[in-house]
VMD Tcl script that draws the C-alpha trace (Angstrom):
set ca {
  {2.40 -4.76 2.27}
  {2.82 -3.77 -1.35}
  {-0.21 -1.52 -1.26}
  {1.02 0.17 1.91}
  {4.46 0.68 0.34}
  {2.91 2.34 -2.68}
  {1.12 4.87 -0.47}
  {3.49 5.18 2.48}
  {6.98 5.35 1.07}
  {8.59 4.56 4.41}
  {8.01 0.89 3.53}
  {10.07 1.09 0.34}
  {13.30 0.47 2.24}
  {14.06 -1.66 5.26}
  {13.08 -0.02 8.54}
  {16.18 0.41 10.67}
  {14.44 1.02 13.99}
  {13.61 -0.82 17.18}
  {10.89 -3.48 16.73}
  {8.44 -1.51 18.89}
  {8.97 1.58 16.72}
  {8.47 -0.47 13.54}
  {5.22 -1.78 15.01}
  {4.05 1.77 15.83}
  {4.90 3.00 12.32}
  {3.10 0.06 10.72}
  {-0.03 0.45 12.84}
  {-0.17 4.20 12.17}
  {0.03 3.58 8.42}
  {-2.65 0.88 8.57}
  {-4.97 3.20 10.52}
  {-4.36 6.03 8.04}
  {-4.90 3.67 5.10}
  {-8.25 2.56 6.55}
  {-9.26 6.18 7.17}
  {-8.41 7.11 3.59}
  {-10.44 4.18 2.27}
  {-13.53 5.00 4.39}
  {-13.58 8.79 4.02}
  {-15.06 9.57 0.59}
  {-13.18 12.85 0.08}
  {-9.86 11.31 1.11}
  {-10.57 8.21 -0.98}
  {-10.90 10.33 -4.13}
  {-7.54 11.97 -3.47}
  {-5.57 8.99 -2.19}
  {-7.04 6.10 -4.20}
  {-8.23 7.00 -7.68}
  {-9.94 4.04 -9.42}
  {-6.83 2.93 -11.33}
  {-4.78 2.65 -8.12}
  {-6.25 -0.59 -6.79}
  {-6.73 -3.99 -8.43}
  {-10.18 -4.70 -9.80}
  {-12.05 -7.46 -11.56}
  {-13.49 -7.09 -15.03}
  {-16.85 -8.78 -14.48}
  {-17.48 -9.11 -18.22}
  {-14.77 -11.72 -18.66}
  {-13.71 -12.48 -15.05}
  {-10.18 -11.17 -15.48}
  {-8.18 -9.30 -12.85}
  {-6.76 -5.91 -13.77}
  {-3.70 -4.95 -11.76}
  {-3.66 -1.52 -10.16}
  {-0.96 1.14 -10.43}
  {0.35 0.29 -6.96}
  {1.87 -2.92 -8.32}
  {3.96 -1.09 -10.90}
  {5.15 1.45 -8.33}
  {6.66 -1.15 -6.01}
  {8.23 -3.60 -8.47}
  {11.85 -2.69 -7.68}
  {11.51 -1.74 -4.04}
  {13.77 -3.38 -1.50}
  {11.56 -2.71 1.50}
  {9.75 -5.41 3.44}
  {12.04 -8.12 2.10}
  {12.92 -10.87 4.54}
  {16.65 -11.32 4.91}
  {18.30 -14.55 6.04}
}
mol new
graphics top color blue
foreach p $ca { graphics top sphere $p radius 0.5 }
foreach p [lrange $ca 0 end-1] q [lrange $ca 1 end] { graphics top cylinder $p $q radius 0.2 }
display resetview
């Protein structure tokens, strides 16, 4: 969910809604995320190359994307008790 939280800021704090509403919100964001990833024009705007993780094939190292730095101190999507 970290990647979703970096794009859809609603996930940066706990959702205080009915479970069915939380499910609807989550599904809508997943559908939008998939649309943005498949549509080339939207992909350029919503996911520039440095946003996502990628592998450096020269030395097989993973390079973390910007989304990881954006969500480091978020309290959303944290399981309580």
